[in-house]
C-alpha positions as CSV (number, residue, x, y, z in Angstrom):
1,M,-146.8,-132.1,64.6
2,P,-145.3,-133.9,67.6
3,D,-142.6,-132.3,69.7
4,Q,-139.1,-133.3,68.6
5,S,-137.1,-135.1,71.3
6,N,-134.0,-137.2,71.5
7,V,-132.3,-139.5,73.9
8,R,-128.7,-138.9,74.9
9,H,-126.3,-141.2,76.7
10,D,-123.5,-140.3,79.0
11,T,-121.4,-141.6,81.9
12,I,-120.5,-140.3,85.3
13,V,-117.6,-141.5,87.6
14,V,-118.3,-141.6,91.3
15,S,-116.8,-143.1,94.4
16,E,-117.4,-146.8,94.8
17,G,-120.2,-147.5,97.3
18,M,-122.1,-144.3,96.5
19,H,-125.9,-144.8,96.9
20,P,-127.7,-145.1,93.6
21,A,-130.0,-142.2,94.6
22,Q,-127.0,-140.0,94.9
23,V,-125.7,-141.1,91.6
24,Q,-129.1,-140.4,90.1
25,A,-129.0,-136.9,91.4
26,L,-125.5,-136.3,90.1
27,A,-126.5,-137.7,86.7
28,E,-129.5,-135.4,86.5
29,R,-127.4,-132.4,87.4
30,K,-124.8,-133.3,84.7
31,A,-127.6,-133.9,82.1
32,H,-129.1,-130.5,82.9
33,S,-125.7,-128.8,82.6
34,Q,-125.3,-130.3,79.1
35,A,-128.7,-129.3,77.8
36,A,-129.2,-126.0,75.9
37,N,-131.1,-123.1,77.5
38,D,-134.1,-123.9,75.3
39,E,-134.2,-127.6,76.2
40,M,-135.6,-129.6,79.1
41,V,-134.2,-132.8,80.5
42,V,-136.6,-135.6,81.4
43,H,-136.5,-139.3,82.2
44,V,-132.9,-139.7,83.5
45,H,-132.3,-143.4,83.8
46,L,-129.3,-145.2,85.3
47,H,-128.2,-148.3,83.3
48,G,-125.5,-149.8,85.5
49,A,-121.9,-149.4,86.7
50,R,-118.5,-150.9,86.2
51,P,-115.3,-150.5,88.2
52,V,-112.8,-147.9,86.9
53,G,-109.0,-148.2,87.4
54,D,-106.9,-150.7,89.3
55,E,-107.7,-149.6,92.8
56,G,-111.5,-150.2,92.7
57,T,-112.3,-146.9,94.5
58,E,-114.4,-145.5,91.7
59,V,-117.2,-146.8,89.4
60,E,-118.5,-145.5,86.1
61,W,-122.3,-145.3,85.8
62,R,-123.9,-145.3,82.4
63,Y,-127.1,-143.3,82.1
64,S,-129.5,-141.9,79.5
65,Y,-131.8,-139.0,79.4
66,Q,-134.4,-137.5,77.1
67,V,-134.2,-133.9,76.0
68,I,-137.2,-132.0,74.7
69,P,-137.8,-128.4,73.6
70,A,-138.7,-126.1,76.6
71,G,-142.4,-126.1,76.9
72,G,-142.7,-129.4,75.0
73,S,-144.0,-132.7,76.3
74,A,-142.1,-136.0,76.7
75,V,-143.1,-138.7,74.2
């Protein structure tokens, strides 16, 4: 029986001009914080950003990540 896994989607708001590598690291940290203790986060992927608010000082990045049972393997 294959390991059960699922893909989750979320967003993160950061300062405009933040390097994508920094955004990736923040998205990974947020994904890990939302996973249960018996889950592992794999394959965090940024999908793009859009301005937030009227001042243009922040952007919202969309991202997705796969969650698998701890000790499982990514599909």
